[in-house]
C-alpha positions in Angstrom: -18.2 5.8 7.9 -15.1 7.3 9.7 -12.6 5.9 12.1 -10.9 9.0 13.4 -9.4 10.9 10.4 -9.9 7.9 8.1 -12.9 7.5 5.8 -13.8 3.9 5.2 -15.9 2.6 2.4 -16.3 -0.5 0.3 -16.5 -0.5 -3.5 -16.1 -3.2 -6.0 -14.6 -5.7 -3.6 -12.1 -3.3 -2.1 -11.9 -1.7 1.3 -11.0 1.9 0.6 -9.2 4.0 3.3 -9.0 7.7 2.7 -7.0 10.0 4.9 -9.2 13.0 5.5 -6.7 15.7 6.6 -6.4 17.7 3.4 -5.8 20.9 5.4 -2.6 19.3 6.8 -1.7 17.6 3.5 -2.9 14.3 4.9 0.0 14.2 7.3 0.2 11.4 9.8 -0.6 12.5 13.3 -1.1 10.1 16.2 -4.9 9.9 15.6 -4.4 8.9 12.0 -1.8 6.3 12.8 -4.1 4.8 15.5 -7.0 4.8 13.1 -5.1 2.6 10.6 -4.5 0.1 13.4 -8.2 0.2 14.4 -9.3 -0.5 10.9 -7.1 -3.7 10.8 -8.3 -4.8 14.3 -12.0 -4.0 13.9 -13.0 -3.4 10.3 -11.1 -5.7 7.9 -13.6 -8.3 6.7 -13.1 -11.7 5.1 -15.2 -10.4 2.2 -12.6 -7.7 1.4 -10.5 -8.7 -1.7 -8.1 -5.8 -1.5 -7.3 -2.7 0.6 -6.8 0.6 -1.1 -5.1 3.5 0.7 -5.4 7.1 -0.6 -5.6 10.7 0.5 -8.2 13.4 0.2 -7.9 16.1 -2.4 -5.3 16.2 -5.2 -2.4 18.0 -3.6 -1.0 15.3 -1.3 -1.3 11.5 -0.7 0.5 12.0 2.6 3.1 14.6 3.5 4.6 12.4 6.2 4.7 13.0 9.9 2.6 16.0 11.2 5.5 18.2 12.1 3.3 20.7 14.0 2.3 17.8 16.3 5.9 16.5 16.4 7.3 19.8 17.6 5.2 19.4 20.8 6.4 15.9 21.6 9.1 14.7 24.0 11.8 12.4 22.8 10.1 9.5 24.5 6.8 10.4 22.7 8.6 10.4 19.4 10.1 7.0 20.1 6.7 5.7 21.0 5.2 7.1 17.8 7.9 5.4 15.7 6.9 2.0 17.3 3.3 2.8 16.4 4.2 3.0 12.7 5.1 -0.7 13.0 2.2 -1.8 15.2 -0.6 0.3 13.5 0.6 0.7 9.9 2.8 -2.4 9.5 -0.2 -4.7 8.8 -0.4 -3.2 5.3 2.7 -5.2 4.5 1.4 -8.5 6.0 -2.3 -8.1 5.3 -3.8 -11.4 3.9 -5.2 -9.6 0.9 -3.3 -7.3 -1.5 -2.8 -3.7 -0.4 -2.7 -0.9 -2.9 -1.5 2.7 -2.5 -3.5 5.1 -4.8 -1.1 8.1 -4.6 -3.1 11.1 -5.4 -0.4 13.7 -4.9 2.9 14.3 -3.0 4.1 11.2 -1.1 6.8 12.6 1.2 8.7 11.1 4.1 6.4 8.9 6.1 3.9 9.3 3.3 6.2 7.5 0.9 6.9 5.0 3.6 3.2 4.4 4.0 3.0 3.7 0.2 6.0 1.4 0.4 4.2 -0.8 2.9 1.6 -1.6 0.2 2.0 -4.5 -2.3 1.1 -2.3 -5.3 1.3 1.5 -6.0 -0.7 3.5 -8.5 0.2 7.2 -8.9 -1.5 10.2 -10.3 0.6 11.8 -13.1 1.2 14.9 -11.0 2.4 12.9 -7.9 5.9 13.4 -6.5 8.0 11.3 -4.2 10.8 12.0 -1.7 12.4 10.8 1.5 13.8 14.2 2.7 14.5 13.1 6.3 18.3 13.5 6.2 17.8 17.2 5.4 15.9 17.4 8.7 18.6 15.8 10.7 16.9 12.3 10.9 16.5 9.2 8.8 13.4 7.5 7.3 12.7 5.3 10.3 9.2 4.1 9.5 10.6 1.4 7.2 12.1 3.6 4.5 15.6 2.4 4.7 14.4 -1.3 4.6 11.5 -1.2 2.1 12.9 1.2 -0.5 16.0 -1.0 -1.3 13.7 -4.0 -1.7 11.6 -2.1 -4.2 14.0 0.0 -6.3 17.4 -1.7 -5.5 20.2 -0.7 -3.1 21.9 1.8 -5.4 18.8 3.9 -6.2 17.7 3.7 -2.6 21.0 5.2 -1.4 20.6 8.0 -3.9 17.1 8.9 -2.9 17.7 8.7 0.8 21.2 10.3 1.1 20.4 13.1 -1.4 16.8 13.5 -0.4 16.0 13.6 -4.1 12.5 14.4 -5.1 11.2 12.6 -8.2 8.1 12.8 -10.3 5.6 10.1 -11.3 7.3 9.3 -14.6 10.6 8.7 -12.9 9.0 6.7 -10.1 7.5 4.5 -12.8 10.8 4.1 -14.6 12.7 2.9 -11.5 9.8 0.6 -10.3 8.8 2.7 -7.3 5.2 2.7 -8.7 3.5 0.1 -11.0 1.2 2.4 -12.9 0.7 6.2 -13.6 -2.9 7.3 -14.2 -4.4 10.6 -15.5 -2.6 13.6 -16.9 -0.5 16.3 -15.3 -0.6 19.1 -14.3 -4.5 19.2 -14.0 -5.6 16.3 -11.8 -9.2 15.3 -11.8 -10.7 14.4 -8.4 -11.6 10.7 -8.2 -9.9 9.9 -11.5 -7.0 8.1 -9.8 -9.1 5.9 -7.5 -11.4 4.9 -10.4 -8.3 3.9 -12.5 -6.8 2.0 -9.6 -10.0 0.0 -9.0 -10.3 -0.9 -12.7 -6.6 -2.0 -12.7 -7.0 -4.3 -9.7 -10.2 -6.0 -11.0 -8.2 -9.2 -11.6 -7.7 -9.2 -7.8 -11.1 -8.1 -6.7 -12.9 -10.5 -9.1 -10.3 -13.3 -8.9 -10.1 -16.4 -6.8 -9.6 -15.2 -3.2 -7.7 -18.3 -2.0 -5.3 -18.1 -5.0 -4.7 -14.4 -4.5 -3.9 -15.0 -0.8 -1.7 -18.0 -1.5 0.3 -16.1 -4.3 0.7 -13.2 -1.9 2.1 -15.4 0.9 4.6 -17.0 -1.6 5.7 -13.7 -3.0 6.3 -12.2 0.4 8.2 -15.3 1.5 10.6 -14.7 -1.4 11.9 -11.6 0.4 13.1 -13.6 3.4 13.8 -17.2 2.2 16.6 -18.6 0.1 15.6 -20.2 -3.2 15.3 -23.8 -2.0 13.3 -22.9 1.0 11.2 -20.6 -1.1 10.3 -23.3 -3.6 9.3 -25.6 -0.8 7.1 -22.8 0.7 5.6 -22.3 -2.7 4.5 -25.9 -2.9 2.7 -25.5 0.4 0.9 -22.5 -0.9 -0.1 -24.3 -4.1 -1.5 -27.2 -2.1 -4.1 -24.9 -0.5 -5.4 -24.0 -4.0 -5.2 -27.6 -5.3 -8.0 -28.8 -3.0 -10.2 -25.7 -3.3 -13.7 -25.4 -4.9 -12.4 -22.4 -6.7 -9.9 -24.5 -8.7 -12.7 -26.8 -9.8 -14.9 -23.8 -10.7 -12.1 -22.4 -12.9 -11.8 -25.6 -14.8 -15.5 -25.9 -15.3 -15.8 -22.3 -16.4 -13.0 -22.8 -18.9 -14.7 -25.9 -20.4 -18.1 -24.0 -20.6 -16.5 -20.9 -22.0 -17.9 -18.6 -19.3 -16.5 -16.4 -16.6 -15.8 -18.3 -13.3 -17.6 -17.3 -10.1 -15.3 -17.8 -7.2 -16.6 -18.3 -3.7 -13.3 -18.4 -1.8 -13.7 -22.0 -0.7 
Protein backbone atom coordinates (compact mmCIF):
# COMPACT_ATOMS: atom_id res chain seq x y z
CA UNK A 1 0.00 0.00 0.00
CA UNK A 2 0.98 3.64 -0.30
CA UNK A 3 0.72 6.64 1.98
CA UNK A 4 1.43 9.55 -0.31
CA UNK A 5 4.87 8.98 -1.88
CA UNK A 6 5.73 6.26 0.65
CA UNK A 7 5.29 2.59 -0.13
CA UNK A 8 4.52 0.59 3.01
CA UNK A 9 4.90 -3.13 3.37
CA UNK A 10 5.71 -5.65 6.06
CA UNK A 11 8.32 -8.36 5.71
CA UNK A 12 9.96 -10.64 8.24
CA UNK A 13 8.72 -8.64 11.21
CA UNK A 14 9.79 -5.25 9.83
CA UNK A 15 7.69 -2.33 8.63
CA UNK A 16 9.44 -1.20 5.43
CA UNK A 17 8.99 2.38 4.23
CA UNK A 18 10.25 3.15 0.72
CA UNK A 19 10.34 6.69 -0.67
CA UNK A 20 8.91 6.40 -4.18
CA UNK A 21 10.28 9.55 -5.82
CA UNK A 22 13.09 8.11 -7.90
CA UNK A 23 12.62 10.78 -10.57
CA UNK A 24 13.43 13.42 -7.93
CA UNK A 25 16.20 11.34 -6.32
CA UNK A 26 13.76 10.57 -3.48
CA UNK A 27 13.95 14.18 -2.29
CA UNK A 28 11.85 15.25 0.68
CA UNK A 29 8.93 17.38 -0.45
CA UNK A 30 6.06 18.37 1.84
CA UNK A 31 3.94 15.36 0.83
CA UNK A 32 6.73 12.92 1.69
CA UNK A 33 7.40 14.52 5.05
CA UNK A 34 3.70 14.43 5.90
CA UNK A 35 3.49 10.79 4.78
CA UNK A 36 6.17 9.81 7.31
CA UNK A 37 4.11 11.44 10.05
CA UNK A 38 0.96 9.69 8.87
CA UNK A 39 2.70 6.31 9.01
CA UNK A 40 3.63 6.85 12.64
CA UNK A 41 0.19 8.11 13.63
CA UNK A 42 -1.88 5.60 11.69
CA UNK A 43 0.10 2.58 10.52
CA UNK A 44 2.76 1.60 13.06
CA UNK A 45 1.59 -1.60 14.72
CA UNK A 46 2.40 -3.30 18.00
CA UNK A 47 3.38 -6.31 15.87
CA UNK A 48 6.16 -4.41 14.09
CA UNK A 49 9.56 -5.40 15.50
CA UNK A 50 11.55 -2.84 13.50
CA UNK A 51 11.08 -0.01 11.00
CA UNK A 52 13.26 0.11 7.88
CA UNK A 53 13.51 3.27 5.78
CA UNK A 54 14.90 3.14 2.24
CA UNK A 55 14.57 4.79 -1.16
CA UNK A 56 13.47 3.55 -4.55
CA UNK A 57 16.06 2.72 -7.20
CA UNK A 58 19.80 2.54 -6.69
CA UNK A 59 20.92 6.13 -7.32
CA UNK A 60 19.75 7.89 -4.17
CA UNK A 61 18.50 7.05 -0.71
CA UNK A 62 17.35 10.65 -0.40
CA UNK A 63 18.90 13.76 -1.94
CA UNK A 64 17.58 16.02 0.81
CA UNK A 65 15.01 18.79 0.49
CA UNK A 66 13.22 19.09 -2.83
CA UNK A 67 14.85 22.31 -4.01
CA UNK A 68 12.40 22.71 -6.88
CA UNK A 69 9.58 22.91 -4.34
CA UNK A 70 11.69 24.96 -1.93
CA UNK A 71 12.29 27.70 -4.52
CA UNK A 72 8.54 28.40 -4.61
CA UNK A 73 8.21 28.72 -0.82
CA UNK A 74 8.01 31.87 1.24
CA UNK A 75 10.31 32.29 4.23
CA UNK A 76 7.45 31.40 6.59
CA UNK A 77 6.69 28.26 4.59
CA UNK A 78 10.32 27.19 4.83
CA UNK A 79 10.24 27.78 8.60
CA UNK A 80 7.05 25.70 8.87
CA UNK A 81 8.63 22.89 6.85
CA UNK A 82 11.65 22.79 9.17
CA UNK A 83 9.27 22.30 12.10
CA UNK A 84 7.63 19.46 10.18
CA UNK A 85 10.97 17.66 10.04
CA UNK A 86 10.73 17.40 13.80
CA UNK A 87 7.01 16.64 14.08
CA UNK A 88 6.71 14.19 11.15
CA UNK A 89 10.20 12.66 10.92
CA UNK A 90 11.44 12.97 14.50
CA UNK A 91 9.53 9.87 15.62
CA UNK A 92 12.21 7.76 13.94
CA UNK A 93 14.55 8.73 16.78
CA UNK A 94 12.02 7.98 19.53
CA UNK A 95 10.13 5.05 17.99
CA UNK A 96 9.53 2.25 20.55
CA UNK A 97 11.13 -0.28 18.18
CA UNK A 98 14.54 0.00 16.48
CA UNK A 99 14.64 2.04 13.28
CA UNK A 100 17.02 1.21 10.43
CA UNK A 101 18.10 3.26 7.42
CA UNK A 102 18.87 1.06 4.39
CA UNK A 103 20.87 3.60 2.39
CA UNK A 104 20.60 2.49 -1.22
CA UNK A 105 22.48 5.42 -2.79
CA UNK A 106 23.38 9.03 -2.15
CA UNK A 107 22.28 10.38 1.26
CA UNK A 108 22.70 14.13 0.99
CA UNK A 109 21.58 17.02 3.18
CA UNK A 110 18.21 16.21 4.64
CA UNK A 111 18.60 12.68 3.33
CA UNK A 112 21.59 12.10 5.58
CA UNK A 113 19.70 13.79 8.41
CA UNK A 114 16.84 11.35 7.82
CA UNK A 115 19.30 8.45 8.13
CA UNK A 116 20.81 9.95 11.29
CA UNK A 117 17.39 9.82 12.96
CA UNK A 118 17.51 6.02 12.73
CA UNK A 119 19.11 3.77 15.34
CA UNK A 120 21.04 1.71 12.78
CA UNK A 121 22.34 2.43 9.28
CA UNK A 122 23.21 -0.08 6.54
CA UNK A 123 24.68 1.29 3.30
CA UNK A 124 25.10 -0.04 -0.19
CA UNK A 125 28.74 -0.12 -1.25
CA UNK A 126 28.17 2.65 -3.83
CA UNK A 127 26.39 4.99 -1.38
CA UNK A 128 27.76 8.43 -0.64
CA UNK A 129 27.16 10.90 2.16
CA UNK A 130 27.34 14.67 2.61
CA UNK A 131 25.85 17.63 4.42
CA UNK A 132 26.52 20.35 1.81
CA UNK A 133 24.19 22.98 3.28
CA UNK A 134 26.85 25.58 4.11
CA UNK A 135 27.77 25.71 0.40
CA UNK A 136 24.11 26.67 -0.23
CA UNK A 137 24.15 29.47 2.34
CA UNK A 138 22.30 27.54 5.08
CA UNK A 139 23.04 24.92 7.75
CA UNK A 140 21.80 21.34 8.30
CA UNK A 141 18.72 22.34 10.31
CA UNK A 142 16.81 19.06 10.29
CA UNK A 143 18.95 17.78 13.15
CA UNK A 144 22.28 17.44 11.37
CA UNK A 145 24.28 19.67 13.69
CA UNK A 146 22.96 17.77 16.72
CA UNK A 147 22.79 14.14 15.62
CA UNK A 148 26.01 13.97 13.59
CA UNK A 149 28.36 14.85 16.52
CA UNK A 150 26.63 12.22 18.64
CA UNK A 151 27.30 9.60 15.98
CA UNK A 152 30.79 10.40 14.65
CA UNK A 153 32.16 12.72 17.35
CA UNK A 154 32.48 16.49 17.49
CA UNK A 155 35.71 16.84 15.51
CA UNK A 156 34.58 14.78 12.52
CA UNK A 157 31.15 16.43 12.52
CA UNK A 158 32.79 19.85 12.30
CA UNK A 159 34.80 18.72 9.30
CA UNK A 160 31.87 17.19 7.45
CA UNK A 161 29.55 20.14 8.05
CA UNK A 162 31.93 23.10 7.70
CA UNK A 163 33.71 21.70 4.64
CA UNK A 164 30.65 19.99 3.18
CA UNK A 165 32.86 16.95 2.57
CA UNK A 166 31.34 14.10 0.57
CA UNK A 167 32.44 10.63 1.65
CA UNK A 168 31.91 7.12 0.33
CA UNK A 169 30.50 4.08 2.10
CA UNK A 170 33.86 2.70 3.19
CA UNK A 171 34.79 5.98 4.87
CA UNK A 172 31.33 6.20 6.43
CA UNK A 173 31.90 2.74 7.92
CA UNK A 174 35.36 3.68 9.16
CA UNK A 175 34.13 6.74 11.08
CA UNK A 176 31.04 4.99 12.45
CA UNK A 177 28.48 6.87 10.39
CA UNK A 178 27.11 3.54 9.15
CA UNK A 179 27.20 0.17 10.88
CA UNK A 180 27.44 -2.07 7.85
CA UNK A 181 28.20 -1.93 4.11
CA UNK A 182 26.44 -4.39 1.82
CA UNK A 183 26.97 -5.42 -1.78
CA UNK A 184 29.66 -4.37 -4.21
CA UNK A 185 30.39 -1.13 -6.03
CA UNK A 186 30.04 0.26 -8.63
CA UNK A 187 27.32 -2.09 -9.91
CA UNK A 188 24.49 -2.15 -7.32
CA UNK A 189 21.82 -4.83 -7.56
CA UNK A 190 18.24 -3.72 -6.88
CA UNK A 191 16.89 -5.30 -3.71
CA UNK A 192 20.29 -6.59 -2.56
CA UNK A 193 20.71 -3.97 0.15
CA UNK A 194 17.26 -4.43 1.65
CA UNK A 195 17.65 -8.21 1.73
CA UNK A 196 21.02 -7.82 3.46
CA UNK A 197 19.58 -5.36 5.99
CA UNK A 198 16.69 -7.68 6.86
CA UNK A 199 19.08 -10.60 7.37
CA UNK A 200 21.31 -8.45 9.55
CA UNK A 201 18.49 -7.33 11.85
CA UNK A 202 17.06 -10.83 12.35
CA UNK A 203 18.23 -10.80 16.00
CA UNK A 204 15.86 -7.84 16.41
CA UNK A 205 12.88 -9.07 14.41
CA UNK A 206 13.08 -12.59 15.92
CA UNK A 207 14.21 -11.46 19.36
CA UNK A 208 12.31 -10.69 22.54
CA UNK A 209 10.24 -7.57 21.84
CA UNK A 210 10.13 -6.36 25.45
CA UNK A 211 13.89 -6.73 25.80
CA UNK A 212 14.55 -4.94 22.52
CA UNK A 213 12.35 -2.03 23.55
CA UNK A 214 13.83 -1.86 27.03
CA UNK A 215 17.39 -1.92 25.70
CA UNK A 216 16.54 0.82 23.23
CA UNK A 217 15.06 3.04 25.96
CA UNK A 218 18.16 2.58 28.10
CA UNK A 219 20.53 3.26 25.20
CA UNK A 220 18.73 6.43 24.22
CA UNK A 221 18.72 7.62 27.83
CA UNK A 222 22.51 7.41 27.80
CA UNK A 223 22.54 10.38 25.40
CA UNK A 224 20.88 12.67 27.92
CA UNK A 225 21.60 11.35 31.44
CA UNK A 226 24.76 11.41 33.52
CA UNK A 227 26.21 8.02 34.49
CA UNK A 228 24.54 7.66 37.90
CA UNK A 229 21.12 8.63 36.55
CA UNK A 230 21.64 6.37 33.56
CA UNK A 231 22.46 3.36 35.71
CA UNK A 232 19.32 3.97 37.74
CA UNK A 233 17.26 4.25 34.57
CA UNK A 234 18.82 1.02 33.30
CA UNK A 235 17.60 -0.87 36.38
CA UNK A 236 14.07 0.29 35.71
CA UNK A 237 14.30 -0.96 32.14
CA UNK A 238 15.63 -4.30 33.34
CA UNK A 239 12.73 -4.67 35.78
CA UNK A 240 10.26 -4.67 32.88
CA UNK A 241 12.10 -7.68 31.41
CA UNK A 242 12.55 -9.49 34.73
CA UNK A 243 8.83 -10.06 35.20
CA UNK A 244 8.09 -10.99 31.58
CA UNK A 245 6.96 -14.31 30.10
CA UNK A 246 9.67 -13.87 27.45
CA UNK A 247 12.41 -14.16 30.09
CA UNK A 248 10.97 -17.44 31.36
CA UNK A 249 10.63 -18.70 27.78
CA UNK A 250 14.31 -17.89 27.12
CA UNK A 251 15.38 -19.86 30.20
CA UNK A 252 13.20 -22.80 29.24
CA UNK A 253 14.47 -22.80 25.66
CA UNK A 254 18.07 -22.75 26.86
CA UNK A 255 17.45 -25.75 29.11
CA UNK A 256 15.64 -27.62 26.31
CA UNK A 257 18.26 -26.72 23.68
CA UNK A 258 15.74 -25.13 21.33
CA UNK A 259 15.09 -21.73 19.83
CA UNK A 260 12.90 -19.52 22.06
CA UNK A 261 9.51 -18.37 20.81
CA UNK A 262 8.84 -14.89 22.18
CA UNK A 263 5.35 -13.46 22.48
CA UNK A 264 6.15 -9.97 23.76
CA UNK A 265 4.55 -10.54 27.16
